[in-house]
ROTIDO-392587 format. One record per residue (C-alpha): residue number from 1; residue in one letter; x, z, y. Coordinates in pm, whole numbers. Example, Ala and Ser with C-alpha at 12.3 -4.5 7.8 and 13.67 -1.06 7.14 Angstrom:
   lumfi   fivo        X        Z        Y
       1      a     1230      780     -450
       2      s     1367      714     -106
REM end
This chain:
   lumfi   fivo        X        Z        Y
       1      m   -10058     4655    -8501
       2      k    -9912     4852    -8230
       3      r    -9945     5201    -8084
       4      c   -10126     5239    -7738
       5      k    -9855     5489    -7622
       6      r   -10117     5562    -7317
       7      f   -10438     5626    -7535
       8      g   -10240     5749    -7839
       9      e   -10400     5553    -8076
      10      v   -10339     5217    -8240
      11      t   -10478     4923    -8069
      12      d   -10512     4554    -8105
      13      v   -10350     4395    -7805
      14      r   -10586     4106    -7790
      15      w   -10847     4415    -7723
      16      f   -10688     4432    -7372
      17      q   -10641     4076    -7333
      18      w   -10994     4042    -7359
      19      f   -11115     4323    -7150
      20      l   -10912     4138    -6801
      21      l   -11026     3808    -6918
      22      f   -11380     3974    -6867
      23      s   -11289     4190    -6577
      24      v   -11197     3839    -6401
      25      l   -11512     3646    -6428
      26      v   -11699     3911    -6357
      27      f   -11488     3947    -6014
      28      g   -11528     3577    -5998
      29      a   -11902     3557    -6021
      30      c   -11949     3829    -5781
      31      r   -11728     3646    -5513
      32      r   -11941     3337    -5625
      33      e   -12236     3537    -5507
      34      k   -12131     3647    -5199
      35      h   -12062     3316    -5074
      36      s   -12342     3151    -5168
      37      v   -12546     3394    -5001
      38      k   -12337     3368    -4691
      39      g   -12349     3008    -4683
      40      s   -12713     2946    -4812
      41      t   -12827     2881    -4495
      42      v   -12958     2541    -4427
      43      l   -13085     2328    -4092
      44      m   -13331     2067    -4259
      45      v   -13402     1756    -4009
      46      r   -13710     1580    -4076
      47      a   -14001     1378    -3901
      48      g   -14285     1590    -3769
      49      p   -14624     1590    -3972
      50      n   -14787     1402    -3626
      51      n   -14506     1156    -3611
      52      p   -14672      840    -3453
      53      d   -14622      555    -3707
      54      d   -14587      157    -3581
      55      t   -14842       64    -3274
      56      n   -14825     -143    -3020
      57      i   -14752      -43    -2667
      58      s   -14770     -194    -2275
      59      a   -14455     -236    -2133
      60      d   -14490      -18    -1854
      61      q   -14613      253    -2028
      62      k   -14547      641    -1946
      63      g   -14541      933    -2167
      64      l   -14490      730    -2466
      65      v   -14409      998    -2753
      66      l   -14129      812    -2961
      67      l   -14039     1059    -3245
      68      h   -14121     1372    -3336
      69      i   -13823     1588    -3472
      70      l   -13961     1939    -3718
      71      m   -13628     2155    -3788
      72      e   -13627     2410    -4022
      73      v   -13399     2664    -4173
      74      e   -13341     2783    -4562
      75      g   -13166     3085    -4531
      76      r   -13168     3460    -4412
      77      s   -12961     3316    -4080
      78      a   -13089     3205    -3790
      79      v   -12977     2911    -3642
      80      y   -12924     2787    -3291
      81      v   -12935     2438    -3159
      82      s   -12817     2338    -2853
      83      q   -12780     1953    -2838
      84      i   -12954     1632    -2972
      85      t   -12851     1282    -2966
      86      v   -13076      958    -3002
      87      h   -12991      619    -3077
      88      a   -13215      325    -2960
      89      t   -13217       50    -3201
      90      g   -13518     -191    -3087
      91      s   -13515     -547    -2985
      92      a   -13552     -424    -2622
      93      d   -13292     -379    -2387
      94      e   -13329       16    -2335
      95      a   -13103      -30    -2012
      96      t   -13346     -237    -1817
      97      d   -13663     -117    -2002
      98      v   -13666      231    -2034
      99      d   -13691      439    -1692
     100      t   -13639      784    -1834
     101      l   -13608      949    -2171
     102      y   -13701     1308    -2216
     103      l   -13710     1562    -2461
     104      y   -13960     1833    -2497
     105      c   -13952     2163    -2744
     106      d   -14332     2214    -2869
     107      m   -14388     2589    -2739
     108      d   -14807     2615    -2836
     109      g   -14704     2529    -3202
     110      s   -14942     2260    -3198
     111      q   -14674     1981    -3334
     112      d   -14885     1770    -3080
     113      f   -14727     1681    -2794
     114      d   -14860     1848    -2441
     115      v   -14670     1733    -2128
     116      a   -14881     2027    -1962
     117      s   -14792     2290    -2229
     118      d   -14443     2151    -2416
     119      y   -14110     2269    -2263
     120      l   -13883     1994    -2076
     121      i   -13548     2043    -2240
     122      a   -13345     1765    -2085
     123      a   -13373     1414    -1904
     124      g   -13147     1112    -1953
     125      n   -13101      725    -1968
     126      f   -12980      431    -2155
     127      n   -12647      327    -2006
     128      t   -12624       24    -2244
     129      d   -12862     -189    -2452
     130      d   -12867      -36    -2823
     131      g   -12717      270    -2654
     132      y   -12802      606    -2661
     133      v   -12861      930    -2468
     134      t   -12762     1294    -2541
     135      f   -12992     1556    -2488
     136      v   -12772     1905    -2373
     137      f   -12959     2237    -2405
     138      p   -12962     2478    -2084
     139      q   -12999     2772    -2302
     140      p   -13000     2656    -2745
     141      v   -13324     2703    -2919
     142      m   -13301     2941    -3186
     143      v   -13490     2784    -3558
     144      t   -13527     3084    -3858
     145      e   -13652     3057    -4201
     146      s   -13969     3165    -4070
     147      r   -13996     2967    -3704
     148      s   -13979     2598    -3757
     149      v   -13926     2360    -3477
     150      v   -14082     2064    -3342
     151      f   -13915     1858    -3031
     152      f   -14106     1501    -2906
     153      v   -13876     1233    -2774
     154      v   -14083     1066    -2475
     155      a   -14028      808    -2293
     156      d   -14148      598    -1946
     157      l   -14117      233    -1983
     158      s   -14052        5    -1689
     159      g   -14264     -261    -1710
     160      h   -13977     -492    -1758
     161      a   -13991     -532    -2160
     162      a   -14111     -886    -2277
     163      n   -14394     -940    -2505
     164      g   -14248     -899    -2850
     165      d   -13992     -681    -2749
     166      t   -13976     -359    -2976
     167      f   -13861       19    -2930
     168      s   -13729      281    -3220
     169      l   -13511      512    -3202
     170      c   -13330      714    -3469
     171      l   -13066     1020    -3555
     172      s   -12808      833    -3732
     173      d   -12631     1153    -3896
     174      a   -12532     1510    -3907
     175      g   -12337     1513    -3539
     176      d   -12633     1397    -3358
     177      v   -12729     1744    -3400
     178      l   -12512     2004    -3231
     179      s   -12591     2356    -3420
     180      n   -12456     2684    -3505
     181      v   -12515     2966    -3727
     182      g   -12631     3299    -3605
     183      s   -12549     3263    -3249
     184      a   -12485     3014    -2994
     185      g   -12076     3004    -3076
     186      g   -12140     3084    -3431
     187      t   -12027     2897    -3694
     188      r   -12094     2542    -3687
     189      i   -12354     2393    -3913
     190      f   -12425     2011    -4034
     191      a   -12761     1927    -4023
     192      k   -12924     1767    -4367
     193      g   -13224     1480    -4395
     194      l   -13083     1268    -4173
     195      p   -13077      956    -4049
     196      l   -13425     1024    -3950
     197      a   -13608      713    -3755
     198      s   -13881      670    -3542
     199      a   -14161      414    -3626
     200      t   -14152       93    -3442
     201      f   -14319       -5    -3137
     202      t   -14450     -336    -3039
     203      v   -14484     -487    -2654
     204      t   -14844     -664    -2665
     205      k   -14929     -628    -2327
     206      g   -14759     -647    -2012
     207      g   -14448     -800    -2095
     208      a   -14250     -979    -1842
     209      e   -14065    -1323    -1874
     210      l   -13853    -1281    -1551
     211      n   -13731     -904    -1428
     212      l   -13629     -855    -1041
     213      l   -13426     -558    -1040
     214      s   -13225     -377     -795
     215      g   -12860     -487     -748
     216      s   -12583     -258     -848
     217      g   -12371     -299     -533
     218      l   -12642     -270     -235
     219      p   -12504     -332       89
     220      p   -12499      -70      362
     221      s   -12698      -63      660
     222      v   -12419     -174      892
     223      e   -12337     -201     1252
     224      t   -12157     -525     1351
     225      v   -12074     -763     1665
     226      r   -12240    -1084     1751
     227      g   -12073    -1403     1600
     228      h   -12011    -1203     1278
     229      p   -12012    -1393      983
     230      q   -12130    -1341      614
     231      i   -12237    -1021      668
     232      a   -12388     -903      305
     233      v   -12775     -774      341
     234      m   -12907     -780       32
     235      q   -12811     -764     -299
     236      f   -13074     -860     -630
     237      r   -13071     -927    -1038
     238      l   -13297    -1132    -1234
     239      y   -13272    -1083    -1631
     240      a   -13442    -1383    -1782
     241      r   -13646    -1210    -2119
     242      i   -13694    -1574    -2254
     243      d   -13515    -1880    -2279
     244      g   -13577    -2200    -2046
     245      i   -13630    -2033    -1732
     246      s   -13466    -2153    -1421
     247      l   -13458    -2037    -1068
     248      s   -13585    -2315     -813
     249      s   -13604    -2104     -500
     250      v   -13592    -1809     -280
     251      r   -13821    -1725       -7
     252      l   -13706    -1469      221
     253      h   -13868    -1279      519
     254      l   -13698    -1164      872
     255      s   -13775     -850     1019
     256      g   -13620     -905     1364
     257      p   -13592    -1179     1625
     258      a   -13440    -1525     1421
     259      i   -13221    -1629     1710
     260      a   -13018    -1354     1591
     261      v   -12933    -1525     1293
     262      d   -12750    -1847     1289
     263      t   -12760    -1888      883
     264      v   -12883    -1680      600
     265      s   -12662    -1753      292
     266      l   -12744    -1747      -63
     267      w   -12427    -1611     -329
     268      l   -12419    -1583     -720
     269      d   -12249    -1240     -659
     270      a   -11982    -1295     -957
     271      d   -11866     -927     -950
     272      e   -12148     -796     -868
     273      n   -11977     -588     -571
     274      g   -12210     -631     -278
     275      h   -12002     -855      -64
     276      i   -11841    -1217     -102
     277      g   -11507    -1252     -289
     278      a   -11310    -1521     -427
     279      q   -11525    -1520     -755
     280      d   -11810    -1563     -590
     281      v   -12000    -1899     -529
     282      k   -12255    -2009     -296
     283      i   -12587    -2164     -423
     284      s   -12779    -2240     -100
     285      e   -12794    -2200      290
     286      g   -13066    -2262      559
     287      r   -13197    -2093      881
     288      f   -13480    -1863      963
     289      s   -13831    -2075     1122
     290      p   -13938    -1897     1451
     291      l   -14205    -1718     1248
     292      g   -13898    -1552     1038
     293      e   -13910    -1729      693
     294      v   -13665    -1952      491
     295      v   -13671    -2122      150
     296      l   -13339    -2143       17
     297      p   -13339    -2409     -290
     298      c   -13162    -2297     -576
     299      g   -13183    -2659     -772
     300      a   -13294    -2545    -1089
     301      f   -13008    -2258    -1116
     302      g   -13042    -2187    -1500
     303      l   -13068    -1810    -1592
     304      p   -12979    -1787    -1943
     305      r   -13200    -1523    -2192
     306      r   -13079    -1217    -2182
     307      v   -12765    -1235    -1911
     308      m   -12802    -1023    -1563
     309      q   -12746    -1212    -1262
     310      t   -12689    -1091     -947
     311      f   -12755    -1256     -670
     312      l   -12632    -1198     -261
     313      v   -12774    -1245       85
     314      t   -12578    -1292      357
     315      f   -12624    -1310      708
     316      d   -12416    -1520      995
     317      i   -12466    -1362     1325
     318      s   -12543    -1563     1638
     319      l   -12338    -1553     1911
     320      a   -12682    -1569     2105
     321      a   -12763    -1217     1931
     322      s   -12853     -941     2220
     323      a   -12670     -631     2158
     324      g   -12908     -354     2029
     325      v   -13129     -580     1821
     326      a   -13160     -508     1463
     327      v   -13265     -729     1205
     328      s   -13310     -756      802
     329      c   -13507     -956      522
     330      y   -13703     -911      250
     331      i   -13883    -1111      -91
     332      d   -14235     -976      -20
     333      d   -14433    -1043     -389
     334      f   -14307    -1244     -683
     335      s   -14434    -1606     -531
     336      d   -14095    -1607     -326
     337      i   -13889    -1612     -625
     338      e   -13989    -1972     -781
     339      t   -13893    -1993    -1131
     340      t   -14045    -2151    -1457
     341      a   -14118    -1776    -1558
     342      g   -14487    -1733    -1599
     343      v   -14482    -1317    -1566
     344      v   -14250    -1165    -1300
     345      s   -14181     -786    -1290
     346      g   -14021     -596    -1044
     347      s   -14052     -374     -705
     348      v   -14166     -584     -399
     349      p   -14206     -573     -128
     350      y   -13776     -548     -204
     351      w   -13607     -479      139
     352      g   -13259     -540      262
     353      a   -12997     -342      420
     354      t   -13054     -342      843
     355      v   -12805     -511     1043
     356      s   -12768     -393     1390
     357      v   -12597     -614     1650
     358      r   -12368     -468     1902
     359      d   -12149     -670     2233
     360      a   -11825     -614     2075
     361      g   -11594     -410     1783
     362      r   -11427      -59     1838
     363      l   -11061       29     1896
     364      r   -10931      422     1794
     365      i   -10651      562     1847
     366      t   -10585      881     1678
     367      k   -10182     1084     1571
     368      g   -10080      944     1244
     369      s   -10038     1176      957
     370      a    -9671     1125     1003
     371      h    -9641     1233     1376
     372      p    -9376     1435     1493
     373      a    -9490     1836     1477
     374      i    -9276     1927     1724
     375      q    -9043     1803     2032
     376      v    -8800     1575     1901
     377      a    -8407     1639     1994
     378      a    -8192     1430     2101
     379      r    -7847     1329     2194
     380      p    -7719     1131     2462
     381      n    -7635      712     2326
     382      q    -7880      814     2064
     383      s    -8078      544     1937
     384      g    -8372      517     1752
     385      v    -8538      827     1780
     386      v    -8929      844     1681
     387      v    -9133      997     1923
     388      a    -9519      902     1785
     389      q    -9669      792     1495
     390      l   -10007      635     1627
     391      r   -10327      503     1402
     392      i   -10472      223     1535
     393      s   -10822      179     1350
     394      a   -11088     -154     1402
     395      d   -11441     -110     1410
     396      f   -11736     -371     1351
     397      e   -11499     -661     1357
     398      p   -11139     -718     1289
     399      i   -10925     -705     1641
     400      s   -10567     -768     1769
     401      l   -10367     -559     1967
     402      e   -10195     -780     2208
     403      e   -10020     -515     2508
     404      l    -9952     -191     2523
     405      t    -9882       14     2873
     406      l    -9653      363     2833
     407      s    -9580      566     3094
     408      v    -9296      799     3058
     409      a    -9280     1163     3236
     410      a    -8949     1288     3315
     411      g    -8811     1671     3354
     412      g    -8496     1710     3515
     413      g    -8458     1288     3451
     414      d    -8500      941     3544
     415      p    -8634      747     3244
     416      d    -8579      416     3434
     417      s    -8154      520     3429
     418      d    -8181      794     3127
     419      i    -8423      557     2880
     420      s    -8216      238     2768
     421      k    -8505       75     2547
     422      i    -8874      163     2476
     423      a    -8974        6     2102
     424      i    -9294      -47     1945
     425      w    -9280      -67     1547
     426      y    -9559     -153     1283
     427      d    -9499      163     1041
     428      a    -9568      -42      700
     429      d    -9543      213      474
     430      s    -9651      448      707
     431      d    -9397      704      629
     432      g    -9312      787     1045
     433      k    -8986      650     1027
     434      a    -8902      309     1140
     435      t    -8703      162      814
     436      v    -8663     -239      654
     437      a    -8987     -240      559
     438      d    -9109     -157      926
     439      t    -9138     -437     1235
     440      e    -9019     -450     1562
     441      l    -9315     -558     1787
     442      a    -9201     -510     2160
     443      s    -8942     -354     2326
     444      g    -8844     -312     2666
     445      t    -8754      -51     2967
     446      t    -8949      167     3234
     447      s    -8949       67     3618
     448      g    -9103      359     3793
     449      g    -9198      539     3459
     450      t    -9359      303     3338
     451      v    -9406      -19     3100
     452      s    -9623     -288     2990
     453      l    -9506     -390     2600
     454      s    -9653     -764     2526
     455      l    -9676     -757     2132
     456      t    -9477    -1095     2073
     457      v    -9685    -1157     1734
     458      p   -10063     -984     1811
     459      l   -10111     -681     1568
     460      q   -10383     -785     1359
     461      i   -10600     -475     1254
     462      e   -10877     -585      987
     463      e   -11205     -478     1009
     464      n   -11325     -134      911
     465      s   -10906      -63      830
     466      y   -10634       40     1057
     467      a   -10249        4     1123
     468      d   -10007      280     1206
     469      i    -9753      220     1488
     470      l    -9431      410     1611
     471      i    -9322      452     2002
     472      l    -8907      493     1985
     473      m    -8670      570     2268
     474      d    -8320      498     2311
     475      v    -8151      741     2488
     476      a    -7897      628     2742
     477      r    -7504      780     2731
     478      n    -7548      930     3103
     479      a    -7896     1066     3029
     480      p    -7839     1437     3184
     481      r    -7850     1755     2922
     482      k    -8141     1938     2901
     483      a    -8357     1649     3039
     484      d    -8717     1593     2859
     485      y    -8882     1246     2835
     486      t    -9270     1249     2747
     487      v    -9398      921     2659
     488      s    -9840      872     2663
     489      i   -10094      644     2685
     490      q   -10248      709     3016
     491      d   -10630      567     2958
     492      m   -10794      246     2818
     493      s   -10635       12     3081
     494      a   -10326       76     2906
     495      i   -10454     -108     2619
     496      s   -10507     -490     2547
     497      a   -10738     -599     2259
     498      l   -10917     -896     2140
     499      g   -11177     -863     1925
     500      k   -11187    -1185     1660
     501      y   -11569    -1286     1674
     502      s   -11705    -1121     1955
     503      l   -11422    -1268     2157
     504      l   -11461     -973     2365
     505      g   -11185     -661     2478
     506      p   -11339     -408     2227
     507      e   -11434      -70     2307
     508      i   -11194      185     2320
     509      s   -11237      534     2173
     510      a   -10926      762     2229
     511      t   -10852     1147     2370
     512      f   -10640     1050     2659
     513      p   -10410     1066     2764
     514      v   -10276      981     2421
     515      n    -9944     1207     2449
     516      a    -9615     1110     2228
     517      q    -9415     1417     2109
     518      t    -9141     1501     2437
     519      l    -8780     1429     2365
     520      v    -8556     1681     2461
     521      v    -8165     1537     2559
     522      l    -7924     1839     2380
     523      f    -7565     1820     2403
     524      d    -7377     2138     2432
     525      h    -7613     2419     2390
     526      f    -7863     2550     2115
     527      l    -8212     2510     2087
     528      d    -8411     2842     1991
     529      v    -8603     2718     1636
     530      g    -8732     3102     1565
     531      s    -8645     3315     1298
     532      m    -8591     3354      887
     533      r    -8845     3547      729
     534      k    -8625     3798      694
     535      a    -8269     3965      867
     536      r    -7961     3887      642
     537      f    -7617     3865      649
     538      q    -7337     3757      396
     539      h    -7604     3519      229
     540      t    -7553     3140      218
     541      a    -7728     2863      425
     542      t    -7742     2515      214
     543      p    -7804     2151      322
     544      f    -8016     1974       37
     545      l    -8237     1683       38
     546      d    -8589     1771      -73
     547      p    -8744     1546     -363
     548      v    -9120     1668     -162
     549      d    -9119     1471      125
     550      n    -8750     1319       97
     551      r    -8603     1500      433
     552      w    -8326     1723      502
     553      k    -8368     2088      446
     554      v    -8169     2419      444
     555      l    -8161     2645      128
     556      i    -8080     3000      226
     557      c    -8002     3269      -15
     558      g    -7950     3616      -67
     559      g    -7733     3837      181
     560      f    -7795     4184      276
     561      d    -8071     4338      504
     562      g    -7879     4650      561
     563      n    -8026     4846      276
     564      s    -8020     4655      -47
     565      v    -7877     4316     -167
     566      l    -8081     4064     -173
     567      d    -8253     3859     -458
     568      d    -8488     3604     -284
     569      a    -8458     3333      -63
     570      e    -8608     3098      195
     571      i    -8617     2704      288
     572      y    -8546     2593      646
     573      d    -8689     2300      762
     574      p    -8540     2145     1113
     575      h    -8829     1870     1115
     576      t    -9124     2139     1165
     577      r    -8818     2417     1297
     578      t    -8994     2652     1057
     579      f    -8886     2900      738
     580      t    -9078     2899      439
     581      q    -9051     3215      159
     582      l    -8987     3157     -125
     583      s    -9218     3290     -436
     584      a    -8938     3225     -670
     585      k    -8657     3523     -747
     586      m    -8317     3436     -782
     587      t    -8202     3561    -1128
     588      t    -7965     3827     -920
     589      p    -7910     3974     -606
     590      r    -7639     3813     -422
     591      m    -7401     3898     -143
     592      n    -7071     3748      -50
     593      h    -7190     3492     -249
     594      c    -7099     3122     -207
     595      a    -7297     2816     -267
     596      v    -7240     2436     -358
     597      l    -7462     2121     -314
     598      l    -7483     1970     -684
     599      p    -7502     1558     -739
     600      d    -7819     1573     -889
     601      g    -7947     1743     -572
     602      k    -7938     2104     -711
     603      v    -7815     2406     -571
     604      m    -7512     2588     -749
     605      l    -7513     3019     -658
     606      i    -7129     3124     -738
     607      g    -7082     3521     -780
     608      g    -7095     3741     -509
     609      f    -7152     4124     -503
     610      d    -7535     4232     -669
     611      g    -7538     4565     -528
     612      n    -7311     4752     -801
     613      f    -7120     4491     -929
     614      t    -6877     4218     -818
     615      t    -7038     3924    -1074
     616      n    -6904     3642    -1248
     617      s    -7213     3487    -1321
     618      i    -7404     3188    -1196
     619      e    -7692     2998    -1135
     620      i    -7899     2669    -1007
     621      f    -8202     2628     -765
     622      d    -8370     2310     -871
     623      p    -8594     2182     -520
     624      a    -8842     1999     -713
     625      t    -8958     2292     -869
     626      r    -8889     2535     -638
     627      t    -8711     2826     -890
     628      f    -8390     2967     -972
     629      t    -8233     2942    -1365
     630      d    -7906     3085    -1477
     631      y    -7642     2866    -1569
     632      s    -7496     2892    -1928
     633      i    -7148     2904    -1817
     634      l    -6981     3232    -1679
     635      m    -6645     3226    -1439
     636      r    -6348     3352    -1648
     637      h    -6287     3584    -1322
     638      r    -6569     3804    -1149
     639      r    -6517     3694     -740
     640      e    -6688     3788     -439
     641      d    -6574     3619      -74
     642      l    -6508     3324     -262
     643      t    -6466     2951     -163
     644      a    -6587     2655     -359
     645      f    -6606     2268     -313
     646      r    -6707     2006     -519
     647      f    -6512     1658     -589
     648      g    -6759     1406     -804
     649      s    -6883     1616    -1056
     650      d    -6633     1894    -1079
     651      i    -6660     2194     -883
     652      y    -6331     2396     -777
     653      i    -6365     2761     -734
     654      f    -6093     2914     -513
     655      c    -5953     3293     -457
     656      g    -6204     3629     -384
     657      f    -6163     3934     -486
     658      a    -6348     4202     -690
     659      y    -6402     4566     -685
     660      y    -6272     4782    -1014
     661      q    -6271     5183     -933
     662      p    -6045     5271     -812
     663      g    -5887     4974     -636
     664      l    -5907     4557     -572
     665      f    -5862     4268     -790
     666      f    -5735     3974     -560
     667      a    -5831     3694     -751
     668      t    -5527     3354     -676
     669      a    -5637     3190    -1031
     670      v    -5865     2850     -934
     671      e    -6150     2771    -1108
     672      r    -6281     2381    -1244
     673      l    -6600     2386    -1331
     674      d    -6690     2060    -1512
     675      y    -7076     2026    -1419
     676      q    -7165     1678    -1618
     677      n    -6991     1776    -1941
     678      g    -7063     2171    -1914
     679      f    -6749     2333    -1958
     680      l    -6487     2611    -1764
     681      t    -6102     2593    -1706
     682      l    -5843     2729    -1515
     683      y    -5680     2504    -1280
     684      g    -5401     2692    -1154
     685      n    -5296     2927     -926
     686      v    -5280     2969     -552
     687      s    -4929     3083     -371
     688      y    -5110     3390     -205
     689      y    -5468     3592     -290
     690      r    -5683     3531       62
     691      m    -5991     3705      122
     692      l    -6214     3648      453
     693      y    -6041     3320      555
     694      g    -6181     3002      682
     695      s    -6144     2692      439
     696      c    -6207     2309      462
     697      a    -6176     2012      245
     698      t    -6191     1636      304
REM end
């Protein structure tokens, strides 16, 4: 027994312990009650009261109700349903046998499907056999304790299923229903009552043994030339539902003159891409009769059960075809597909693409993506100057470029004597430069301002493709200063080309004259290249190799604009002769500083005056990211009007001065910055301090 000082009486300590235990139990019970109320909302998923029973159906039935889904809530909170996924479990091939699957919401409360009154939420398709369809609601559907909701899953069947095939659906688990408590963005709640399966629906009427289906890589309607072989005109698929079906022959009907098609061929399109490739196998070939029919025997070609077989039909266009005619073919009815199958389903007549015939191909000439944007400057005795990149495109058939006649107009000079060579190169990598990856096709010199270049090996341009060519000029040693020269293709007669199949010269499409960029010969004068984005002096200008396009450019940093020290920079591109302001700012304003190109392609800015003080800070410009960052090392001495050189990865910093009131400090110490290893040391001293001086290094 002890005295309780607080109450001033004798009390057993155990009584106080029991009081604490009782409080803990009551508090815990209250918390459990609170959580049980909050967590009491349950979403139950069941089959609707009018869910269909097992039944027999026809293969082409539309509006077939497969499943009723009843959703009820137990609890005070509303549940918002925003997505439902259903899985196929029947023996039918749902990807082929179901045209469309729909999800409806019961709107009149009858719990019976009525397409006129119920709301269509979403529609989808099965991509694979035994696949699934996910219905995403445009607006979540609210389910409450007082308001249950019934959904209907409805199918339109394609008519391709065989007798005995079955359809059934299920919701597998709680993940197939996306629902939230309280609001569409509330806490996720997982449905109970799953899995939920539909009845089984068995095809007993109209079942097919073979399906004629549209191809997945249908050939487009095209223009082509006389004599063109293997033009893909039709792709179709056959899908056997039972064992033992074989394909005996395919009859095709022609729309258009039979004389226009030399040979028609049937192929097994192994890669299903809609055109002839190395994997494809020719099954049969023939010729259309004067009545426009051909039967292509297939030699009892086996069609394995439930294996999709894709077939391709090609035309060899006759040289006797008249320009302007159009031909196509079609399967008129199921009797044109001679097989051992009793019942064939599909959509007939089944048409292929239309082929329009023309006399010859077309050669298009445009400027390439790397064509010089502005006039090209060169010096006397300079060779290999690129003045044009031209893109040569071939349409309707492969085309060979055989000869090109170029005209050269001169301003202040004579191209016959001033241009020592003009060459055409195949620009294999399309970069606008003549490199080891490219090939010289022809070269020569002008006579009377023109040159005809016959290609040693004709440039073959594949059908519906292109090739880029370059025009290069060599400037003679005696080319006069300030003279300019412009190469051009004057008209269609300057181009000699030949179509592979039509054996005719192609139609030429271009905007004539096709001009190269003007070449200007410079020697002892400056070319106006425009103005910087901002006036500045006592800035730095540093050449660097831009990784964006692998071209040399100039970084212009800082300086003084007459009012303040600048912390911005711009880039000059000598290829386009343009200045571009950088959006990124330097880490500090600088004038009277120096800059060094680093071995990794970055640019280092050192020292200078920041508008208040001479600084000893260093920063780095990264061309890849177009950003400036502080360097972690400071110079030992503050310096402006300094100079720096790089030898390997070492940067040597010389001279300069610093302004300290009331006077100046002149630096004689040489500092060496080891950029690779990141440390700085004093390297020695120069004999005399220097400022406003020139320097050089080799």
